[in-house]
C-alpha positions, 0 to 999 in steps of 0.5 A: 568530882574527880580531883585534877592533880596537875592544874593549879589553884584558881587563884593563879589565874589572877596571878598569871594575868598580873604576870602577863600584864607586867611582861607586856609592859616590860616587852613594849618598854624594851622592844618598842621604846628601846628602854634597857634599864641599868639595874638589869645589867647583870653578869649571869652564868651562861652555858652558851653565849655568842655575841662578838665572841663565843663563850661557854660555861662562864659569866657574861655581862648581859642586860636582862630586859629580854629575859625578864620579859619572857620570864613574865610573859611565859610564866603568866600564860602558863599560870592562866592556862593551867589553873583550875576553873572555880567550878571544874567538872569532869567534862572540862577535862575533854574541853581542855583536850580539845583545846590542846589539839586545836592549839597544836594544829593552829601552832603547826599552821604558824610555824609552817607559814613562818617557815615559808614566809619569813627569812633571816633575822625575822624567822628568828623573831617568829620562833621567839614569838612562837615560845608563847604562841602555843599556849596563847592558842590553847588559852583562846581555844579553850576559853572558846570551847568553854564558852560554847559548852556553858552557852549550849546546854546538852540535849536531853 
């Protein structure tokens, strides 16, 4: 079996699922219920910040609920997507490549649809959603292709 250097150990798939669930809970609490915990009020360093006034290269007051939500969602998706399979075969790399291309096509269609069907702040929300959409599309495509490979034995 060829060694795959760029993939995380299989345990990271479980950690990724846990991070993703934490991110979902934080996201629902923040965006659906409007909860912004006081303990997340911080003064992070900002390269650029624009609310009521524009600031460059200084510390700004901010509730970090959105940032932590994004961190857990994106990190969880990344760990899940790029963890080695327990039984990694050399054919799995080809499946990964096919899934990457399918995800790229799906992501392009999503972005083009957003470009022509959403406007104003709704488009900004779609761009935020797109941060994880490509990786999610990759995960779904990879899992489908892997399932198809495992259920359809090669012709002999």
